[in-house]
C-alpha positions in Angstrom: 172.8 36.3 82.8 170.7 39.6 81.8 170.8 39.1 78.2 169.8 35.5 78.8 166.9 37.0 80.8 166.2 39.5 77.9 166.8 37.0 75.2 167.4 38.8 71.8 163.8 40.1 70.7 164.5 38.7 67.3 165.1 35.3 68.2 161.9 35.3 70.8 159.7 36.8 68.1 160.9 34.2 65.4 160.4 31.4 67.3 157.1 32.3 68.3 155.5 33.3 65.1 156.8 30.0 63.8 155.0 28.6 66.7 151.8 30.4 66.0 152.1 29.4 62.3 151.8 25.7 63.5 148.8 26.9 65.4 147.1 27.8 61.8 147.8 31.6 62.5 148.1 32.6 58.5 151.0 34.7 58.3 153.2 35.7 55.5 156.7 35.8 57.4 159.2 35.6 54.8 161.9 38.2 55.9 161.5 36.9 59.8 162.1 33.4 58.4 165.2 33.8 56.6 166.4 35.8 59.4 165.3 32.8 62.2 167.4 30.7 59.5 170.3 32.7 59.3 170.9 32.8 63.3 170.3 29.1 63.7 166.8 28.9 65.0 164.8 27.4 62.1 166.0 25.1 59.5 164.2 22.6 57.2 164.4 19.9 59.7 163.6 21.6 63.0 160.4 19.8 63.6 160.4 16.1 65.4 159.5 14.8 68.8 156.9 12.0 70.2 153.6 12.7 69.7 152.9 13.6 73.8 152.3 16.9 74.4 154.1 18.9 77.0 151.6 19.3 80.2 151.6 23.0 80.6 149.7 22.9 83.9 153.5 21.2 85.5 155.7 23.9 87.4 159.3 23.8 86.4 161.3 21.7 88.6 163.2 23.2 91.7 166.7 23.3 92.2 168.6 22.5 95.2 169.8 25.6 96.9 172.5 23.3 99.2 175.8 24.9 99.2 179.1 23.2 98.5 181.2 22.9 102.2 184.2 23.8 100.5 183.0 26.9 98.8 181.2 27.8 101.9 184.6 28.1 103.8 185.3 31.1 101.0 182.1 33.1 101.9 183.1 36.0 103.9 181.0 37.6 106.6 182.0 40.7 108.3 180.0 43.5 110.7 176.9 41.4 110.2 176.9 41.0 106.6 178.3 39.5 103.6 180.6 40.8 101.5 180.2 40.2 97.6 183.8 39.4 96.8 185.6 40.8 93.6 188.9 39.9 95.1 189.1 36.0 94.4 191.6 35.1 91.4 188.9 34.2 88.8 189.2 30.6 87.4 191.2 30.8 84.1 189.6 27.7 82.9 185.5 27.4 83.3 183.1 25.2 82.3 179.2 26.4 82.3 176.0 24.9 81.6 173.2 27.7 81.1 169.6 26.8 81.4 167.1 29.3 80.1 163.6 28.8 80.2 160.9 31.2 79.1 157.1 30.4 79.6 154.2 32.6 77.8 150.8 32.4 78.8 148.0 33.5 76.3 150.3 36.2 74.7 148.7 38.5 72.1 150.7 38.4 69.0 150.3 40.5 66.0 151.7 40.7 62.4 150.7 43.2 59.8 150.8 41.9 55.9 150.2 44.6 53.4 147.3 46.6 55.0 146.0 43.9 57.1 146.6 43.0 60.8 146.5 39.2 61.6 146.1 38.1 65.5 146.6 35.3 67.6 146.9 34.3 71.1 149.5 31.6 72.0 150.9 29.6 75.2 154.5 28.6 74.4 157.4 27.0 76.4 160.7 27.7 74.9 164.0 25.8 76.1 167.6 26.6 75.6 170.7 24.6 77.0 174.0 25.6 76.0 177.6 24.5 77.5 180.4 27.1 77.7 183.9 26.0 78.0 186.7 29.0 78.4 190.0 28.4 78.7 192.7 31.4 77.9 191.9 32.6 74.5 189.7 29.9 73.6 186.2 29.3 74.2 184.0 26.4 73.0 180.1 27.0 72.4 177.8 23.5 72.2 174.1 23.9 71.7 172.6 20.8 74.4 169.3 21.5 73.8 166.6 24.1 72.1 163.1 22.9 72.2 160.0 25.1 71.6 156.7 23.9 72.3 153.2 25.3 71.7 150.1 24.3 73.5 147.5 23.0 71.4 143.6 23.5 72.0 141.5 20.8 73.2 140.6 19.5 69.9 144.3 19.1 68.4 145.3 17.6 71.4 142.6 15.0 71.3 143.3 14.6 67.5 147.4 14.0 68.2 146.6 11.3 71.0 144.1 9.6 68.7 146.9 9.5 66.0 149.3 8.2 68.2 146.9 5.3 69.5 146.1 4.6 66.1 150.1 4.6 64.9 150.8 2.0 68.0 148.1 -0.4 67.3 148.9 -0.5 63.9 152.3 -1.5 64.9 154.1 1.7 63.8 155.7 4.9 65.8 153.8 7.5 67.1 153.7 10.7 65.1 156.2 13.4 65.5 154.6 16.3 67.4 153.3 18.9 65.3 153.6 21.5 68.2 157.4 20.7 68.8 160.3 22.7 67.0 163.7 21.3 67.9 166.2 23.7 66.7 169.0 22.1 63.9 171.8 23.2 65.9 171.4 20.8 68.6 174.8 18.9 68.9 176.5 21.6 67.1 179.9 23.0 68.4 181.1 26.1 67.5 184.8 27.6 68.9 186.1 31.2 69.0 189.6 32.2 69.5 190.5 35.9 70.8 192.6 37.7 68.1 193.6 41.1 69.6 190.5 42.4 71.1 188.0 40.4 69.1 186.6 36.9 69.1 186.6 34.9 65.8 185.2 31.7 65.1 187.3 28.9 64.2 187.1 27.5 60.3 185.1 24.5 60.0 183.8 22.7 56.9 180.2 22.4 58.3 177.9 24.8 57.0 175.2 25.3 59.5 178.1 25.5 62.2 180.2 27.8 60.3 176.9 30.5 59.9 176.3 29.9 63.2 179.7 31.0 64.5 179.7 33.9 62.3 176.4 34.9 63.4 177.7 35.2 67.0 181.3 36.6 66.5 179.8 40.1 67.2 178.1 39.1 70.7 180.7 36.1 71.8 182.1 38.8 74.5 178.8 39.8 75.9 177.7 36.1 76.0 180.7 35.4 78.2 179.8 38.1 80.6 176.0 37.1 80.5 177.1 33.6 81.7 179.7 34.3 84.1 182.8 33.1 81.9 184.4 36.6 82.7 183.5 38.6 85.4 181.0 41.6 85.7 183.0 45.0 85.1 180.3 46.6 87.7 179.9 44.8 91.2 178.5 45.5 94.9 181.3 47.3 96.0 183.7 46.8 99.1 180.9 47.1 102.1 179.2 43.9 103.7 175.7 43.8 103.0 173.1 42.6 105.8 170.4 40.5 104.8 167.2 42.8 104.6 169.5 45.7 102.9 167.8 47.1 99.9 168.9 48.8 97.0 167.4 50.6 93.7 169.3 50.0 90.4 168.9 52.6 87.4 171.0 53.9 85.2 174.4 52.5 84.8 173.8 50.1 87.7 171.3 48.5 85.9 173.9 46.4 84.4 174.3 44.3 87.9 171.8 42.4 86.5 170.7 43.8 83.1 173.1 43.8 80.5 170.6 44.6 77.6 168.6 47.6 79.6 169.0 50.9 77.9 166.6 52.3 81.2 164.4 51.6 84.2 164.3 50.9 87.9 164.9 48.0 89.7 164.2 47.5 93.5 166.3 44.4 95.3 165.7 43.5 98.8 168.5 40.9 100.2 166.9 37.9 101.3 168.9 35.1 102.2 172.0 33.1 101.3 171.5 30.0 99.1 173.2 27.5 96.7 172.8 27.1 92.9 174.2 23.8 92.0 176.4 24.0 95.3 177.5 27.9 94.5 177.3 30.1 97.7 174.7 33.2 96.5 173.0 35.9 98.0 169.0 35.8 97.1 167.5 39.0 95.9 163.8 39.6 95.5 163.5 42.0 92.5 160.9 44.2 91.1 160.4 46.8 88.7 160.6 47.7 84.9 163.4 48.3 82.3 163.5 49.2 78.6 165.5 47.0 76.1 168.3 48.3 74.1 166.9 48.7 70.4 168.1 45.8 67.9 168.5 46.8 63.9 168.7 43.3 62.2 170.5 43.6 58.3 167.1 43.9 57.0 166.8 46.9 58.4 163.9 46.0 61.0 164.2 47.5 64.5 162.9 45.5 67.5 162.2 47.4 70.6 161.1 45.6 73.8 160.1 47.0 77.5 159.8 44.1 80.5 157.8 44.7 83.5 159.2 42.4 86.5 156.0 42.1 88.6 158.0 39.6 90.9 160.9 37.4 91.1 164.5 36.6 92.5 168.2 36.8 91.6 170.6 34.7 92.8 174.1 36.6 92.8 177.8 34.9 93.5 179.3 35.6 97.0 182.6 34.7 95.5 182.8 36.2 92.2 181.2 39.2 90.1 178.8 36.5 88.5 175.0 36.2 88.2 173.9 32.6 88.7 170.3 32.4 88.3 167.1 34.3 87.7 163.5 33.6 88.7 161.3 36.4 87.0 157.6 36.8 86.4 157.0 39.6 84.1 154.9 41.4 81.7 156.6 41.6 78.3 156.0 43.9 75.1 158.1 43.7 72.0 157.9 45.4 68.6 159.3 45.5 65.5 159.1 48.5 63.2 160.2 48.6 59.5 160.8 52.3 58.0 158.9 53.7 60.9 155.8 51.4 60.5 154.7 48.8 62.8 155.0 45.2 61.3 154.7 42.6 64.8 153.9 43.2 68.1 154.0 40.8 71.2 152.6 41.5 74.5 151.4 39.4 77.3 152.9 37.3 80.6 156.2 35.2 81.0 157.8 33.6 83.2 161.6 33.2 82.7 163.8 30.4 84.6 167.4 31.3 84.3 170.4 29.2 86.0 174.3 28.5 85.2 175.7 25.0 86.6 179.3 26.9 86.9 182.4 25.0 87.6 186.0 26.0 87.6 188.1 23.0 85.9 190.9 22.0 87.9 194.4 22.1 86.1 195.9 18.8 84.8 198.9 17.6 87.0 202.3 18.2 85.4 204.1 15.1 84.9 207.1 14.7 87.2 210.4 16.0 85.9 212.7 13.1 84.8 216.0 13.2 86.6 
């Protein structure tokens, strides 16, 4: 799940700088735009939506913490603690719906154009929902939702409401929301097959889907781990842990939660047992800081990032080596450099809400053998 918690900085920056442009930030961002289009985050028809702005004062919906009674039977308590099981046979056929919501509040963004630096503050909400289905050596990705909202100023909001009211009075439809970007890949499906040890996108005649699949090929294996379609290679060990147990992650142990962390230190405390979409999980309070792995794109731009988790919680499965959910309040800092020079900078507070609806798909019953 960590890759989801630390969504690739090139994707975050592409979307957020585009939202800033919608807010009248004058930027020349040709390379960033080409990259964003290449990876499927921007397109010629990505803006749409109704005219009512998102209410940024509303909190995200609370998820149920109930545990499925049948799954509860598989939880093992021993010596006053809970076993973090890695012995349960991992389902060969899985369907996972992954939801990733990130909210940014008054973040500072800067971009260098020539010898000048242009700056803006931005409040935004990014929501991405993907459906994954893995069966044997085949996996299917479906983009269910990709909505990115910018918070307009008071005057902009009043103007939007007035335009909507006038359109309705005239018998027309409300105008599209200029502060909402809906990704062009919503509804698209891409299929991958495991060839040897490499995931390859299946051929398709649809150009956007083909380009999307090709761009994802190098990261399919990582995405499967992040979203719990394959077990994590490192887990909590065989000793039962009691509620109240504390541990510190650093070095290689960071990948228990954060696959993209190059270094850092995270404090965790086992607080409770709760359900995530019915799945029994151990709940950990988390805090600390990490440095993300550098990422260099095919244009030669290197993006780096640091995240300080001020507070948050992570839900990890008690049945399989899988992270199911995370709610994090953090301070983030991302930079983009080209030939060693700083060209983009992004700093501010963020809230991340990530959860997986993780379900094993029952095998189809075999037809009776004719005698």
